[in-house]
C-alpha positions in Angstrom: -9.2 -33.9 -21.4 -7.3 -31.2 -19.8 -7.7 -30.4 -16.0 -9.7 -27.2 -15.6 -7.5 -24.1 -14.8 -7.0 -23.4 -11.0 -9.8 -21.3 -9.8 -8.8 -21.4 -6.1 -6.8 -18.9 -3.9 -3.6 -20.4 -2.6 -4.3 -21.5 0.7 -0.4 -21.0 1.6 1.8 -18.7 -0.1 5.7 -18.5 0.8 8.0 -15.8 -0.1 11.6 -15.1 -0.5 11.9 -11.5 0.3 15.2 -10.9 -1.9 16.7 -7.5 -3.0 16.7 -5.2 0.1 20.5 -4.4 -0.1 20.4 -4.2 -4.1 17.3 -1.7 -3.8 19.1 0.4 -1.1 22.2 0.4 -3.6 20.1 1.5 -6.5 18.9 4.2 -4.5 22.3 5.3 -3.1 21.3 4.4 0.4 23.0 2.2 3.3 22.3 -1.5 3.0 20.1 -1.0 6.6 17.8 1.3 5.0 17.0 -1.3 2.7 16.1 -3.6 5.5 14.2 -1.1 7.0 12.0 -0.4 3.7 11.8 -4.3 3.7 9.9 -4.4 6.9 7.4 -2.1 5.6 6.9 -4.4 2.7 6.4 -7.1 5.2 3.2 -5.1 6.7 1.7 -4.6 3.3 2.0 -8.3 2.8 0.0 -8.9 5.9 -2.7 -6.5 5.4 -3.0 -7.8 1.7 -3.2 -11.5 2.9 -6.0 -10.4 5.4 -7.5 -8.6 2.8 -7.7 -11.4 0.2 -8.2 -14.0 2.9 -5.1 -16.1 2.2 -4.9 -18.6 5.4 -1.0 -19.0 5.6 1.9 -16.8 4.7 5.4 -17.8 5.1 8.3 -15.2 4.6 12.1 -16.2 4.5 13.5 -13.7 7.0 17.2 -15.0 8.0 18.5 -18.1 6.7 20.9 -20.0 8.2 23.3 -18.8 5.8 23.2 -15.4 6.6 25.2 -15.5 9.7 28.0 -15.2 7.0 27.5 -11.5 6.7 29.4 -8.9 8.3 29.4 -8.7 12.1 28.0 -5.0 11.8 25.0 -6.1 9.1 24.1 -9.1 11.2 23.9 -7.2 14.4 22.0 -4.5 12.7 19.6 -7.0 11.3 19.0 -8.6 14.8 18.4 -5.2 16.2 15.8 -4.4 13.4 14.0 -7.8 13.8 13.8 -6.9 17.5 12.3 -3.6 16.9 9.9 -5.2 14.4 8.6 -7.8 16.5 7.6 -5.6 19.4 6.0 -3.2 16.9 4.1 -5.8 15.5 3.0 -7.5 18.6 -0.3 -5.3 19.2 -1.2 -5.0 15.5 -1.1 -8.9 15.1 -3.1 -9.5 18.3 -5.6 -7.2 17.5 -5.9 -8.2 13.6 -6.4 -11.9 14.6 -3.3 -12.9 12.8 -1.2 -16.1 14.5 2.3 -15.7 14.4 5.2 -18.5 14.1 8.9 -18.8 13.6 10.2 -21.4 11.8 14.0 -22.6 12.1 16.5 -22.9 14.9 15.2 -20.4 17.2 17.2 -21.5 20.0 20.4 -20.2 18.3 19.2 -16.7 18.0 19.9 -13.9 20.4 18.1 -14.2 24.0 16.0 -11.2 23.3 14.9 -12.4 20.1 13.8 -15.9 21.4 12.1 -13.9 24.3 10.2 -12.1 21.6 9.3 -14.7 19.7 8.0 -16.9 22.6 5.8 -13.8 23.6 4.4 -13.2 20.2 3.2 -16.9 19.6 1.6 -17.1 23.0 -0.3 -13.9 23.0 -1.3 -14.9 19.0 -2.0 -18.7 19.6 -5.7 -18.7 19.3 -5.8 -16.0 16.5 -7.0 -17.7 13.3 -7.6 -15.0 10.3 -4.2 -15.5 9.2 -1.1 -17.8 10.1 1.8 -15.8 9.8 5.1 -17.6 9.7 8.6 -16.1 9.5 11.7 -18.5 9.1 14.5 -17.3 11.3 17.9 -18.8 11.4 16.2 -21.2 9.0 17.4 -23.5 6.2 16.0 -26.2 4.3 18.3 -28.9 4.6 18.9 -28.3 8.3 15.3 -28.9 8.8 15.7 -32.2 7.0 18.4 -33.1 9.2 16.7 -32.0 12.2 13.6 -34.1 11.2 15.6 -37.0 10.4 17.3 -36.7 13.9 14.3 -36.7 15.8 12.7 -39.8 13.9 15.8 -41.7 14.6 16.1 -40.7 18.2 12.3 -42.0 18.5 13.2 -45.3 16.7 15.8 -45.7 19.2 13.5 -45.0 21.9 11.4 -47.6 20.5 8.3 -45.4 19.9 8.0 -47.0 16.3 9.8 -49.1 13.9 12.0 -47.7 10.8 9.5 -49.1 8.4 6.6 -46.9 10.2 8.3 -43.8 8.6 6.3 -42.4 5.6 5.9 -39.2 4.1 3.0 -38.1 6.7 4.9 -39.1 9.8 8.2 -37.4 8.4 6.1 -34.1 7.7 4.8 -34.2 11.3 8.4 -33.6 12.5 9.2 -30.5 10.3 8.4 -26.9 11.3 5.3 -26.7 9.2 3.8 -29.6 10.8 0.0 -29.3 10.8 0.1 -26.5 8.0 -0.8 -27.3 4.1 2.4 -27.0 1.9 2.6 -23.9 0.1 0.5 -23.7 -3.3 2.4 -20.3 -4.3 6.0 -19.8 -4.0 7.1 -16.1 -4.9 10.6 -14.7 -5.1 11.3 -11.1 -5.5 14.9 -9.7 -6.7 15.1 -11.1 -10.1 17.1 -14.4 -9.2 15.6 -17.7 -9.9 16.6 -20.3 -7.3 15.3 -21.8 -4.3 17.9 -21.0 -2.0 17.4 -23.6 0.6 14.0 -22.7 1.6 11.2 -25.2 2.0 12.8 -27.6 0.1 10.3 -30.6 1.5 7.1 -28.5 1.4 7.7 -27.2 -2.2 7.5 -30.5 -4.0 4.0 -29.2 -6.0 4.2 -25.4 -5.3 3.7 -23.1 -8.3 6.7 -20.8 -8.5 6.7 -17.0 -9.6 9.7 -14.9 -10.1 9.1 -11.1 -9.7 11.7 -8.7 -11.5 11.3 -6.3 -8.5 13.4 -5.8 -5.1 11.5 -6.8 -2.0 11.3 -3.1 -0.8 8.8 -2.3 -3.6 6.5 -5.4 -3.0 2.8 -4.4 -2.7 -0.5 -5.8 -2.7 -0.7 -5.2 -6.7 2.2 -7.6 -6.8 0.7 -10.2 -4.7 -2.5 -10.2 -6.6 -0.5 -10.3 -10.0 1.4 -13.6 -8.4 -1.8 -14.9 -7.4 -3.7 -14.3 -10.8 -0.6 -16.1 -12.4 -1.3 -18.9 -10.1 -4.8 -19.4 -11.1 -3.9 -19.7 -14.9 -1.6 -22.9 -13.9 -3.0 -26.4 -14.2 -2.3 -28.2 -11.2 -1.9 -31.9 -12.1 0.3 -33.3 -9.2 2.0 -36.0 -11.3 -1.3 -36.9 -13.1 -1.4 -36.9 -17.2 -3.4 -34.2 -19.0 
């Protein structure tokens, strides 16, 4: 007997927001305008998740590899990020959204670190939606960081190597305490993981959308959730 189709909403949706620059080129606009339009898509996504009552959404905002872009583009992205965080602060507080940044935040510019800390503090008691943004984030570096923390605790005598299991390892990831993503979405047309939530994606359902991120809206989110609902989630069990 086949398992029934999935009838529940995903508890955690993770999204790779790809295609800002290609959208801009397609519209004969500078790259920064693509990123600005991408910020509007982020706001639409937050509103849609609140409306649908999705508990957790995680957006891949700035990867550890994005530092390889031109200094001009990185500087512009940091400026846009700072502006976006300032503008979102009051909205997230009033909407009951809790904000968290994932990644090596200590390596970001001081003003970004300050804004992240303020937003996390002001929204820490909110419970309508957990809104994560991955900043200076890489899945491999997250696994390395967790391994270093565990190794140091073994050296400090806090536990033995044989005490380390999947649950303990997961407690040292940036998503500690959260459900793993049920649904993973990528816009832009490419079909690859791109070093995003490598551990957490073990049993995520993936949906690839042939649109650029600035075009993403509530309809696209609902379409991805509908596709998710058609999947049979066996988690390694037989049919």
